[in-house]
N, CA, C and O atoms as a printed pandas DataFrame, in Angstrom:
     atom_number atom_name residue_name chain_id  residue_number  x_coord  y_coord  z_coord
0              1         N          MET        A               1  -21.437    4.824   -9.766
1              2        CA          MET        A               1  -20.387    5.331   -8.925
2              3         C          MET        A               1  -20.049    6.754   -9.370
3              4         O          MET        A               1  -20.062    7.055  -10.564
4              5         N          ALA        A               2  -19.755    7.604   -8.429
5              6        CA          ALA        A               2  -19.455    9.002   -8.727
6              7         C          ALA        A               2  -18.195    9.109   -9.570
7              8         O          ALA        A               2  -17.237    8.359   -9.382
8              9         N          THR        A               3  -18.211   10.053  -10.500
9             10        CA          THR        A               3  -17.035   10.259  -11.340
10            11         C          THR        A               3  -16.214   11.455  -10.886
11            12         O          THR        A               3  -15.093   11.645  -11.357
12            13         N          ASN        A               4  -16.746   12.260   -9.986
13            14        CA          ASN        A               4  -16.028   13.415   -9.471
14            15         C          ASN        A               4  -15.325   12.997   -8.178
15            16         O          ASN        A               4  -15.812   13.272   -7.081
16            17         N          ARG        A               5  -14.175   12.330   -8.318
17            18        CA          ARG        A               5  -13.445   11.796   -7.179
18            19         C          ARG        A               5  -12.239   12.667   -6.862
19            20         O          ARG        A               5  -11.670   13.309   -7.745
20            21         N          SER        A               6  -11.860   12.680   -5.604
21            22        CA          SER        A               6  -10.657   13.404   -5.205
22            23         C          SER        A               6   -9.423   12.674   -5.740
23            24         O          SER        A               6   -9.487   11.489   -6.067
24            25         N          ARG        A               7   -8.319   13.380   -5.823
25            26        CA          ARG        A               7   -7.066   12.796   -6.290
26            27         C          ARG        A               7   -6.679   11.607   -5.405
27            28         O          ARG        A               7   -6.246   10.569   -5.906
28            29         N          ARG        A               8   -6.836   11.763   -4.112
29            30        CA          ARG        A               8   -6.499   10.707   -3.159
30            31         C          ARG        A               8   -7.318    9.451   -3.433
31            32         O          ARG        A               8   -6.775    8.346   -3.416
32            33         N          LEU        A               9   -8.608    9.603   -3.681
33            34        CA          LEU        A               9   -9.467    8.449   -3.951
34            35         C          LEU        A               9   -9.132    7.823   -5.302
35            36         O          LEU        A               9   -9.136    6.599   -5.427
36            37         N          ARG        A              10   -8.843    8.642   -6.314
37            38        CA          ARG        A              10   -8.458    8.092   -7.628
38            39         C          ARG        A              10   -7.192    7.251   -7.499
39            40         O          ARG        A              10   -7.071    6.197   -8.124
40            41         N          LYS        A              11   -6.245    7.726   -6.679
41            42        CA          LYS        A              11   -5.006    6.971   -6.476
42            43         C          LYS        A              11   -5.294    5.659   -5.757
43            44         O          LYS        A              11   -4.764    4.612   -6.130
44            45         N          LYS        A              12   -6.122    5.716   -4.739
45            46        CA          LYS        A              12   -6.463    4.524   -3.969
46            47         C          LYS        A              12   -7.183    3.483   -4.827
47            48         O          LYS        A              12   -6.966    2.282   -4.666
48            49         N          LEU        A              13   -8.036    3.946   -5.733
49            50        CA          LEU        A              13   -8.790    3.048   -6.615
50            51         C          LEU        A              13   -8.037    2.651   -7.879
51            52         O          LEU        A              13   -8.515    1.814   -8.644
52            53         N          CYS        A              14   -6.856    3.245   -8.110
53            54        CA          CYS        A              14   -6.053    2.972   -9.313
54            55         C          CYS        A              14   -6.837    3.273  -10.588
55            56         O          CYS        A              14   -6.885    2.459  -11.510
56            57         N          VAL        A              15   -7.451    4.461  -10.624
57            58        CA          VAL        A              15   -8.212    4.876  -11.795
58            59         C          VAL        A              15   -7.666    6.184  -12.341
59            60         O          VAL        A              15   -6.831    6.839  -11.717
60            61         N          ASP        A              16   -8.157    6.551  -13.524
61            62        CA          ASP        A              16   -7.781    7.781  -14.214
62            63         C          ASP        A              16   -6.267    7.856  -14.371
63            64         O          ASP        A              16   -5.676    6.947  -14.954
64            65         N          GLU        A              17   -5.622    8.903  -13.873
65            66        CA          GLU        A              17   -4.174    9.046  -14.075
66            67         C          GLU        A              17   -3.362    8.027  -13.284
67            68         O          GLU        A              17   -2.150    7.929  -13.476
68            69         N          PHE        A              18   -4.008    7.262  -12.392
69            70        CA          PHE        A              18   -3.328    6.241  -11.591
70            71         C          PHE        A              18   -3.612    4.824  -12.087
71            72         O          PHE        A              18   -3.319    3.849  -11.395
72            73         N          GLN        A              19   -4.176    4.715  -13.274
73            74        CA          GLN        A              19   -4.456    3.410  -13.878
74            75         C          GLN        A              19   -3.151    2.615  -13.992
75            76         O          GLN        A              19   -2.115    3.162  -14.368
76            77         N          GLU        A              20   -3.210    1.336  -13.668
77            78        CA          GLU        A              20   -2.045    0.455  -13.753
78            79         C          GLU        A              20   -2.302   -0.624  -14.797
79            80         O          GLU        A              20   -3.348   -1.273  -14.797
80            81         N          LEU        A              21   -1.329   -0.802  -15.683
81            82        CA          LEU        A              21   -1.478   -1.748  -16.787
82            83         C          LEU        A              21   -0.724   -3.044  -16.520
83            84         O          LEU        A              21    0.313   -3.057  -15.856
84            85         N          GLY        A              22   -1.262   -4.114  -17.047
85            86        CA          GLY        A              22   -0.641   -5.427  -17.000
86            87         C          GLY        A              22   -1.063   -6.194  -18.239
87            88         O          GLY        A              22   -1.618   -5.612  -19.171
88            89         N          PHE        A              23   -0.805   -7.499  -18.258
89            90        CA          PHE        A              23   -1.253   -8.311  -19.387
90            91         C          PHE        A              23   -1.488   -9.737  -18.930
91            92         O          PHE        A              23   -0.930  -10.186  -17.929
92            93         N          GLU        A              24   -2.319  -10.439  -19.677
93            94        CA          GLU        A              24   -2.651  -11.828  -19.358
94            95         C          GLU        A              24   -1.796  -12.782  -20.179
95            96         O          GLU        A              24   -1.404  -12.483  -21.307
96            97         N          LEU        A              25   -1.518  -13.934  -19.585
97            98        CA          LEU        A              25   -0.807  -15.016  -20.263
98            99         C          LEU        A              25   -1.701  -16.240  -20.296
99           100         O          LEU        A              25   -2.400  -16.541  -19.328
100          101         N          ASN        A              26   -1.672  -16.939  -21.412
101          102        CA          ASN        A              26   -2.361  -18.212  -21.553
102          103         C          ASN        A              26   -1.360  -19.169  -22.188
103          104         O          ASN        A              26   -0.972  -18.997  -23.344
104          105         N          LEU        A              27   -0.946  -20.176  -21.428
105          106        CA          LEU        A              27    0.118  -21.072  -21.876
106          107         C          LEU        A              27   -0.399  -22.492  -22.019
107          108         O          LEU        A              27   -1.299  -22.917  -21.294
108          109         N          GLY        A              28    0.177  -23.213  -22.955
109          110        CA          GLY        A              28   -0.123  -24.628  -23.129
110          111         C          GLY        A              28    1.172  -25.419  -23.079
111          112         O          GLY        A              28    2.105  -25.130  -23.828
112          113         N          PHE        A              29    1.239  -26.415  -22.205
113          114        CA          PHE        A              29    2.441  -27.231  -22.064
114          115         C          PHE        A              29    2.348  -28.481  -22.931
115          116         O          PHE        A              29    1.254  -28.967  -23.218
116          117         N          LYS        A              30    3.507  -28.999  -23.347
117          118        CA          LYS        A              30    3.544  -30.267  -24.055
118          119         C          LYS        A              30    2.961  -31.346  -23.149
119          120         O          LYS        A              30    3.152  -31.316  -21.933
120          121         N          GLU        A              31    2.259  -32.285  -23.738
121          122        CA          GLU        A              31    1.539  -33.299  -22.957
122          123         C          GLU        A              31    2.450  -34.269  -22.218
123          124         O          GLU        A              31    2.066  -34.788  -21.170
124          125         N          ASP        A              32    3.640  -34.525  -22.736
125          126        CA          ASP        A              32    4.500  -35.548  -22.139
126          127         C          ASP        A              32    5.429  -35.009  -21.050
127          128         O          ASP        A              32    6.341  -35.720  -20.627
128          129         N          LEU        A              33    5.227  -33.785  -20.588
129          130        CA          LEU        A              33    6.108  -33.205  -19.571
130          131         C          LEU        A              33    5.772  -33.732  -18.177
131          132         O          LEU        A              33    4.604  -33.906  -17.830
132          133         N          SER        A              34    6.805  -33.981  -17.396
133          134        CA          SER        A              34    6.604  -34.419  -16.012
134          135         C          SER        A              34    6.301  -33.203  -15.133
135          136         O          SER        A              34    6.546  -32.061  -15.519
136          137         N          ASP        A              35    5.774  -33.473  -13.964
137          138        CA          ASP        A              35    5.503  -32.391  -13.016
138          139         C          ASP        A              35    6.794  -31.667  -12.626
139          140         O          ASP        A              35    6.790  -30.451  -12.432
140          141         N          GLU        A              36    7.884  -32.404  -12.514
141          142        CA          GLU        A              36    9.166  -31.802  -12.158
142          143         C          GLU        A              36    9.641  -30.832  -13.242
143          144         O          GLU        A              36   10.191  -29.775  -12.934
144          145         N          THR        A              37    9.430  -31.189  -14.493
145          146        CA          THR        A              37    9.822  -30.322  -15.603
146          147         C          THR        A              37    8.991  -29.050  -15.613
147          148         O          THR        A              37    9.524  -27.965  -15.848
148          149         N          ILE        A              38    7.695  -29.168  -15.362
149          150        CA          ILE        A              38    6.820  -27.997  -15.310
150          151         C          ILE        A              38    7.214  -27.107  -14.135
151          152         O          ILE        A              38    7.254  -25.883  -14.265
152          153         N          ASP        A              39    7.506  -27.723  -12.982
153          154        CA          ASP        A              39    7.944  -26.943  -11.818
154          155         C          ASP        A              39    9.247  -26.204  -12.108
155          156         O          ASP        A              39    9.398  -25.046  -11.718
156          157         N          ALA        A              40   10.187  -26.858  -12.785
157          158        CA          ALA        A              40   11.459  -26.218  -13.139
158          159         C          ALA        A              40   11.218  -25.060  -14.107
159          160         O          ALA        A              40   11.846  -24.008  -13.990
160          161         N          PHE        A              41   10.306  -25.257  -15.062
161          162        CA          PHE        A              41    9.957  -24.173  -15.984
162          163         C          PHE        A              41    9.384  -22.987  -15.222
163          164         O          PHE        A              41    9.785  -21.847  -15.457
164          165         N          LEU        A              42    8.447  -23.243  -14.310
165          166        CA          LEU        A              42    7.817  -22.162  -13.556
166          167         C          LEU        A              42    8.830  -21.427  -12.675
167          168         O          LEU        A              42    8.765  -20.204  -12.549
168          169         N          ASP        A              43    9.762  -22.161  -12.066
169          170        CA          ASP        A              43   10.810  -21.518  -11.271
170          171         C          ASP        A              43   11.659  -20.597  -12.144
171          172         O          ASP        A              43   11.954  -19.465  -11.761
172          173         N          ALA        A              44   12.050  -21.093  -13.323
173          174        CA          ALA        A              44   12.845  -20.280  -14.248
174          175         C          ALA        A              44   12.045  -19.076  -14.735
175          176         O          ALA        A              44   12.580  -17.973  -14.848
176          177         N          PHE        A              45   10.764  -19.290  -15.024
177          178        CA          PHE        A              45    9.899  -18.203  -15.478
178          179         C          PHE        A              45    9.827  -17.096  -14.433
179          180         O          PHE        A              45    9.968  -15.917  -14.760
180          181         N          LEU        A              46    9.609  -17.474  -13.182
181          182        CA          LEU        A              46    9.500  -16.464  -12.129
182          183         C          LEU        A              46   10.809  -15.720  -11.913
183          184         O          LEU        A              46   10.803  -14.516  -11.657
184          185         N          GLU        A              47   11.916  -16.417  -12.013
185          186        CA          GLU        A              47   13.217  -15.773  -11.790
186          187         C          GLU        A              47   13.698  -14.983  -13.005
187          188         O          GLU        A              47   14.084  -13.821  -12.878
188          189         N          GLU        A              48   13.676  -15.609  -14.178
189          190        CA          GLU        A              48   14.287  -15.014  -15.367
190          191         C          GLU        A              48   13.376  -14.049  -16.120
191          192         O          GLU        A              48   13.856  -13.068  -16.687
192          193         N          ALA        A              49   12.076  -14.312  -16.133
193          194        CA          ALA        A              49   11.165  -13.443  -16.880
194          195         C          ALA        A              49   10.473  -12.426  -15.978
195          196         O          ALA        A              49   10.284  -11.274  -16.367
196          197         N          MET        A              50   10.097  -12.849  -14.780
197          198        CA          MET        A              50    9.367  -11.933  -13.883
198          199         C          MET        A              50   10.331  -11.079  -13.050
199          200         O          MET        A              50   10.367   -9.859  -13.212
200          201         N          ASP        A              51   11.108  -11.703  -12.168
201          202        CA          ASP        A              51   11.994  -10.949  -11.276
202          203         C          ASP        A              51   12.992  -10.086  -12.047
203          204         O          ASP        A              51   13.250   -8.943  -11.669
204          205         N          ALA        A              52   13.544  -10.626  -13.112
205          206        CA          ALA        A              52   14.547   -9.905  -13.893
206          207         C          ALA        A              52   13.979   -8.648  -14.556
207          208         O          ALA        A              52   14.730   -7.733  -14.891
208          209         N          ASN        A              53   12.668   -8.599  -14.745
209          210        CA          ASN        A              53   12.031   -7.448  -15.390
210          211         C          ASN        A              53   11.211   -6.606  -14.406
211          212         O          ASN        A              53   10.494   -5.697  -14.824
212          213         N          GLY        A              54   11.308   -6.898  -13.107
213          214        CA          GLY        A              54   10.565   -6.138  -12.110
214          215         C          GLY        A              54    9.073   -6.374  -12.154
215          216         O          GLY        A              54    8.281   -5.467  -11.898
216          217         N          LEU        A              55    8.686   -7.613  -12.485
217          218        CA          LEU        A              55    7.271   -7.951  -12.643
218          219         C          LEU        A              55    6.850   -9.020  -11.642
219          220         O          LEU        A              55    7.686   -9.698  -11.044
220          221         N          ASP        A              56    5.546   -9.155  -11.473
221          222        CA          ASP        A              56    4.952  -10.213  -10.655
222          223         C          ASP        A              56    3.937  -10.971  -11.497
223          224         O          ASP        A              56    3.369  -10.433  -12.447
224          225         N          TYR        A              57    3.718  -12.234  -11.129
225          226        CA          TYR        A              57    2.772  -13.095  -11.829
226          227         C          TYR        A              57    1.753  -13.606  -10.827
227          228         O          TYR        A              57    2.112  -14.099   -9.757
228          229         N          VAL        A              58    0.485  -13.485  -11.179
229          230        CA          VAL        A              58   -0.602  -13.988  -10.344
230          231         C          VAL        A              58   -1.413  -14.941  -11.199
231          232         O          VAL        A              58   -1.943  -14.550  -12.239
232          233         N          GLY        A              59   -1.515  -16.184  -10.771
233          234        CA          GLY        A              59   -2.304  -17.130  -11.543
234          235         C          GLY        A              59   -1.832  -18.544  -11.326
235          236         O          GLY        A              59   -1.170  -18.856  -10.336
236          237         N          GLY        A              60   -2.182  -19.391  -12.261
237          238        CA          GLY        A              60   -1.843  -20.805  -12.174
238          239         C          GLY        A              60   -0.733  -21.168  -13.142
239          240         O          GLY        A              60   -0.044  -20.304  -13.682
240          241         N          ASP        A              61   -0.577  -22.472  -13.347
241          242        CA          ASP        A              61    0.474  -22.961  -14.246
242          243         C          ASP        A              61    0.284  -22.468  -15.672
243          244         O          ASP        A              61    1.258  -22.162  -16.360
244          245         N          ASP        A              62   -0.969  -22.389  -16.119
245          246        CA          ASP        A              62   -1.209  -22.123  -17.535
246          247         C          ASP        A              62   -1.950  -20.822  -17.840
247          248         O          ASP        A              62   -2.100  -20.481  -19.013
248          249         N          PHE        A              63   -2.412  -20.091  -16.842
249          250        CA          PHE        A              63   -3.118  -18.843  -17.098
250          251         C          PHE        A              63   -2.907  -17.896  -15.927
251          252         O          PHE        A              63   -2.972  -18.303  -14.767
252          253         N          GLY        A              64   -2.651  -16.621  -16.241
253          254        CA          GLY        A              64   -2.476  -15.659  -15.164
254          255         C          GLY        A              64   -2.302  -14.250  -15.669
255          256         O          GLY        A              64   -2.369  -13.983  -16.869
256          257         N          LEU        A              65   -2.076  -13.351  -14.728
257          258        CA          LEU        A              65   -1.912  -11.929  -14.998
258          259         C          LEU        A              65   -0.511  -11.505  -14.598
259          260         O          LEU        A              65   -0.022  -11.868  -13.528
260          261         N          VAL        A              66    0.127  -10.740  -15.458
261          262        CA          VAL        A              66    1.438  -10.170  -15.167
262          263         C          VAL        A              66    1.249   -8.688  -14.886
263          264         O          VAL        A              66    0.637   -7.966  -15.674
264          265         N          CYS        A              67    1.779   -8.245  -13.757
265          266        CA          CYS        A              67    1.713   -6.836  -13.406
266          267         C          CYS        A              67    3.063   -6.413  -12.844
267          268         O          CYS        A              67    3.940   -7.243  -12.605
268          269         N          LYS        A              68    3.214   -5.123  -12.640
269          270        CA          LYS        A              68    4.471   -4.607  -12.123
270          271         C          LYS        A              68    4.606   -4.994  -10.658
271          272         O          LYS        A              68    3.618   -5.001   -9.924
272          273         N          ALA        A              69    5.834   -5.318  -10.224
273          274        CA          ALA        A              69    6.072   -5.740   -8.844
274          275         C          ALA        A              69    5.800   -4.606   -7.865
275          276         O          ALA        A              69    5.310   -4.841   -6.761
276          277         N          GLU        A              70    6.111   -3.392   -8.260
277          278        CA          GLU        A              70    5.814   -2.226   -7.441
278          279         C          GLU        A              70    4.664   -1.484   -8.080
279          280         O          GLU        A              70    4.201   -1.866   -9.155
280          281         N          ARG        A              71    4.202   -0.448   -7.449
281          282        CA          ARG        A              71    3.105    0.341   -7.995
282          283         C          ARG        A              71    3.500    0.897   -9.372
283          284         O          ARG        A              71    4.621    1.373   -9.554
284          285         N          GLY        A              72    2.591    0.835  -10.321
285          286        CA          GLY        A              72    2.858    1.349  -11.658
286          287         C          GLY        A              72    2.397    0.378  -12.727
287          288         O          GLY        A              72    1.746   -0.628  -12.447
288          289         N          SER        A              73    2.749    0.706  -13.946
289          290        CA          SER        A              73    2.292   -0.067  -15.104
290          291         C          SER        A              73    3.430   -0.828  -15.764
291          292         O          SER        A              73    4.585   -0.402  -15.747
292          293         N          VAL        A              74    3.077   -1.950  -16.336
293          294        CA          VAL        A              74    3.994   -2.708  -17.174
294          295         C          VAL        A              74    4.211   -1.913  -18.453
295          296         O          VAL        A              74    3.259   -1.372  -19.014
296          297         N          THR        A              75    5.444   -1.838  -18.917
297          298        CA          THR        A              75    5.744   -1.134  -20.159
298          299         C          THR        A              75    5.641   -2.099  -21.342
299          300         O          THR        A              75    5.725   -3.314  -21.162
300          301         N          PRO        A              76    5.460   -1.563  -22.543
301          302        CA          PRO        A              76    5.465   -2.438  -23.725
302          303         C          PRO        A              76    6.781   -3.214  -23.864
303          304         O          PRO        A              76    6.783   -4.341  -24.360
304          305         N          GLU        A              77    7.890   -2.622  -23.433
305          306        CA          GLU        A              77    9.190   -3.294  -23.497
306          307         C          GLU        A              77    9.233   -4.494  -22.550
307          308         O          GLU        A              77    9.761   -5.546  -22.910
308          309         N          GLN        A              78    8.682   -4.345  -21.345
309          310        CA          GLN        A              78    8.633   -5.461  -20.399
310          311         C          GLN        A              78    7.748   -6.577  -20.934
311          312         O          GLN        A              78    8.086   -7.755  -20.811
312          313         N          ARG        A              79    6.618   -6.210  -21.526
313          314        CA          ARG        A              79    5.722   -7.199  -22.110
314          315         C          ARG        A              79    6.435   -7.970  -23.212
315          316         O          ARG        A              79    6.343   -9.196  -23.285
316          317         N          ALA        A              80    7.152   -7.238  -24.077
317          318        CA          ALA        A              80    7.878   -7.866  -25.180
318          319         C          ALA        A              80    8.993   -8.783  -24.661
319          320         O          ALA        A              80    9.242   -9.839  -25.242
320          321         N          ALA        A              81    9.656   -8.392  -23.584
321          322        CA          ALA        A              81   10.721   -9.221  -23.011
322          323         C          ALA        A              81   10.162  -10.548  -22.488
323          324         O          ALA        A              81   10.773  -11.598  -22.684
324          325         N          VAL        A              82    9.016  -10.502  -21.832
325          326        CA          VAL        A              82    8.388  -11.732  -21.329
326          327         C          VAL        A              82    7.949  -12.612  -22.496
327          328         O          VAL        A              82    8.176  -13.822  -22.482
328          329         N          GLU        A              83    7.326  -12.012  -23.500
329          330        CA          GLU        A              83    6.884  -12.783  -24.670
330          331         C          GLU        A              83    8.080  -13.440  -25.361
331          332         O          GLU        A              83    8.009  -14.605  -25.754
332          333         N          SER        A              84    9.161  -12.705  -25.505
333          334        CA          SER        A              84   10.368  -13.241  -26.134
334          335         C          SER        A              84   10.942  -14.399  -25.315
335          336         O          SER        A              84   11.359  -15.413  -25.875
336          337         N          TRP        A              85   10.962  -14.246  -24.002
337          338        CA          TRP        A              85   11.469  -15.314  -23.136
338          339         C          TRP        A              85   10.622  -16.573  -23.304
339          340         O          TRP        A              85   11.161  -17.673  -23.426
340          341         N          LEU        A              86    9.311  -16.415  -23.309
341          342        CA          LEU        A              86    8.417  -17.562  -23.456
342          343         C          LEU        A              86    8.595  -18.253  -24.808
343          344         O          LEU        A              86    8.572  -19.481  -24.890
344          345         N          LYS        A              87    8.772  -17.465  -25.857
345          346        CA          LYS        A              87    8.928  -18.048  -27.197
346          347         C          LYS        A              87   10.246  -18.812  -27.337
347          348         O          LYS        A              87   10.391  -19.649  -28.227
348          349         N          GLY        A              88   11.196  -18.523  -26.462
349          350        CA          GLY        A              88   12.470  -19.234  -26.489
350          351         C          GLY        A              88   12.455  -20.546  -25.720
351          352         O          GLY        A              88   13.477  -21.230  -25.661
352          353         N          ARG        A              89   11.347  -20.909  -25.141
353          354        CA          ARG        A              89   11.242  -22.138  -24.348
354          355         C          ARG        A              89   10.635  -23.264  -25.173
355          356         O          ARG        A              89    9.726  -23.037  -25.972
356          357         N          ASN        A              90   11.139  -24.474  -24.978
357          358        CA          ASN        A              90   10.619  -25.607  -25.746
358          359         C          ASN        A              90    9.576  -26.425  -24.987
359          360         O          ASN        A              90    9.074  -27.413  -25.524
360          361         N          GLU        A              91    9.233  -26.041  -23.751
361          362        CA          GLU        A              91    8.228  -26.772  -22.985
362          363         C          GLU        A              91    6.793  -26.421  -23.397
363          364         O          GLU        A              91    5.848  -27.111  -23.015
364          365         N          LEU        A              92    6.637  -25.358  -24.170
365          366        CA          LEU        A              92    5.304  -24.832  -24.469
366          367         C          LEU        A              92    4.853  -25.160  -25.891
367          368         O          LEU        A              92    5.652  -25.178  -26.828
368          369         N          THR        A              93    3.558  -25.418  -26.026
369          370        CA          THR        A              93    2.961  -25.602  -27.351
370          371         C          THR        A              93    2.090  -24.405  -27.719
371          372         O          THR        A              93    1.810  -24.174  -28.895
372          373         N          LYS        A              94    1.660  -23.642  -26.705
373          374        CA          LYS        A              94    0.794  -22.495  -26.954
374          375         C          LYS        A              94    1.245  -21.343  -26.069
375          376         O          LYS        A              94    1.458  -21.515  -24.869
376          377         N          ILE        A              95    1.389  -20.157  -26.678
377          378        CA          ILE        A              95    1.741  -18.945  -25.939
378          379         C          ILE        A              95    0.822  -17.838  -26.426
379          380         O          ILE        A              95    0.900  -17.421  -27.582
380          381         N          GLU        A              96   -0.046  -17.364  -25.544
381          382        CA          GLU        A              96   -0.914  -16.229  -25.862
382          383         C          GLU        A              96   -0.624  -15.123  -24.852
383          384         O          GLU        A              96   -0.794  -15.306  -23.647
384          385         N          VAL        A              97   -0.185  -13.974  -25.363
385          386        CA          VAL        A              97    0.119  -12.820  -24.525
386          387         C          VAL        A              97   -0.848  -11.719  -24.942
387          388         O          VAL        A              97   -0.830  -11.271  -26.088
388          389         N          SER        A              98   -1.689  -11.287  -24.009
389          390        CA          SER        A              98   -2.692  -10.268  -24.339
390          391         C          SER        A              98   -2.034   -8.905  -24.524
391          392         O          SER        A              98   -0.910   -8.687  -24.073
392          393         N          PRO        A              99   -2.728   -7.999  -25.178
393          394        CA          PRO        A              99   -2.255   -6.609  -25.185
394          395         C          PRO        A              99   -2.308   -6.066  -23.753
395          396         O          PRO        A              99   -2.943   -6.660  -22.882
396          397         N          LEU        A             100   -1.645   -4.950  -23.522
397          398        CA          LEU        A             100   -1.712   -4.327  -22.204
398          399         C          LEU        A             100   -3.160   -3.983  -21.885
399          400         O          LEU        A             100   -3.908   -3.526  -22.749
400          401         N          LEU        A             101   -3.547   -4.209  -20.628
401          402        CA          LEU        A             101   -4.909   -3.917  -20.186
402          403         C          LEU        A             101   -4.863   -3.389  -18.763
403          404         O          LEU        A             101   -3.849   -3.503  -18.074
404          405         N          ASP        A             102   -5.976   -2.810  -18.332
405          406        CA          ASP        A             102   -6.074   -2.280  -16.975
406          407         C          ASP        A             102   -5.999   -3.463  -16.005
407          408         O          ASP        A             102   -6.852   -4.350  -16.036
408          409         N          ALA        A             103   -4.977   -3.472  -15.148
409          410        CA          ALA        A             103   -4.754   -4.602  -14.249
410          411         C          ALA        A             103   -5.823   -4.719  -13.165
411          412         O          ALA        A             103   -6.083   -5.817  -12.673
412          413         N          TRP        A             104   -6.442   -3.606  -12.789
413          414        CA          TRP        A             104   -7.443   -3.618  -11.728
414          415         C          TRP        A             104   -8.857   -3.777  -12.269
415          416         O          TRP        A             104   -9.703   -4.409  -11.637
416          417         N          TYR        A             105   -9.105   -3.211  -13.421
417          418        CA          TYR        A             105  -10.443   -3.225  -14.029
418          419         C          TYR        A             105  -10.290   -3.604  -15.512
419          420         O          TYR        A             105  -10.363   -2.733  -16.379
420          421         N          PRO        A             106  -10.078   -4.900  -15.812
421          422        CA          PRO        A             106   -9.772   -5.322  -17.186
422          423         C          PRO        A             106  -10.821   -4.925  -18.217
423          424         O          PRO        A             106  -10.501   -4.805  -19.400
424          425         N          GLU        A             107  -12.064   -4.718  -17.798
425          426        CA          GLU        A             107  -13.119   -4.358  -18.753
426          427         C          GLU        A             107  -13.053   -2.894  -19.157
427          428         O          GLU        A             107  -13.680   -2.508  -20.143
428          429         N          LYS        A             108  -12.315   -2.069  -18.427
429          430        CA          LYS        A             108  -12.207   -0.643  -18.741
430          431         C          LYS        A             108  -11.134   -0.402  -19.801
431          432         O          LYS        A             108  -10.113   -1.089  -19.806
432          433         N          PRO        A             109  -11.346    0.550  -20.686
433          434        CA          PRO        A             109  -10.325    0.837  -21.695
434          435         C          PRO        A             109   -9.091    1.499  -21.065
435          436         O          PRO        A             109   -9.152    2.059  -19.971
436          437         N          ILE        A             110   -7.994    1.417  -21.779
437          438        CA          ILE        A             110   -6.754    2.048  -21.328
438          439         C          ILE        A             110   -6.852    3.554  -21.553
439          440         O          ILE        A             110   -7.316    4.006  -22.599
440          441         N          ASN        A             111   -6.414    4.318  -20.565
441          442        CA          ASN        A             111   -6.392    5.770  -20.696
442          443         C          ASN        A             111   -5.413    6.175  -21.794
443          444         O          ASN        A             111   -4.352    5.564  -21.919
444          445         N          PRO        A             112   -5.744    7.190  -22.592
445          446        CA          PRO        A             112   -4.839    7.619  -23.663
446          447         C          PRO        A             112   -3.487    8.073  -23.147
447          448         O          PRO        A             112   -2.492    7.952  -23.861
448          449         N          ALA        A             113   -3.420    8.594  -21.922
449          450        CA          ALA        A             113   -2.162    9.099  -21.367
450          451         C          ALA        A             113   -1.234    7.964  -20.957
451          452         O          ALA        A             113   -0.043    8.206  -20.757
452          453         N          SER        A             114   -1.733    6.724  -20.824
453          454        CA          SER        A             114   -0.918    5.602  -20.341
454          455         C          SER        A             114    0.017    5.108  -21.415
455          456         O          SER        A             114    0.778    4.168  -21.187
């Protein structure tokens, strides 16, 4: 793919100075939880950890990607707030929060300016 792209195309592709960062979550629930308890946890997670921090979650019950609700990148502070919220919950046995990564192209390194 060509590397000499116009500013408009770089913005459309979310590359270079328009790179958007997010992070992955990998969660493990306690085995004895009911479906209703997991649903209540997910509702609270979406409201208290995602909406309250201006973030969106894409994925399933136990694995997904967190990105900014609007165009832009997740900040380290937002990532830390979500991790802290998750660690305060007793429904989970495993919490893995990845470092910030490129939300559109996870295999690409993060730009130094980000």
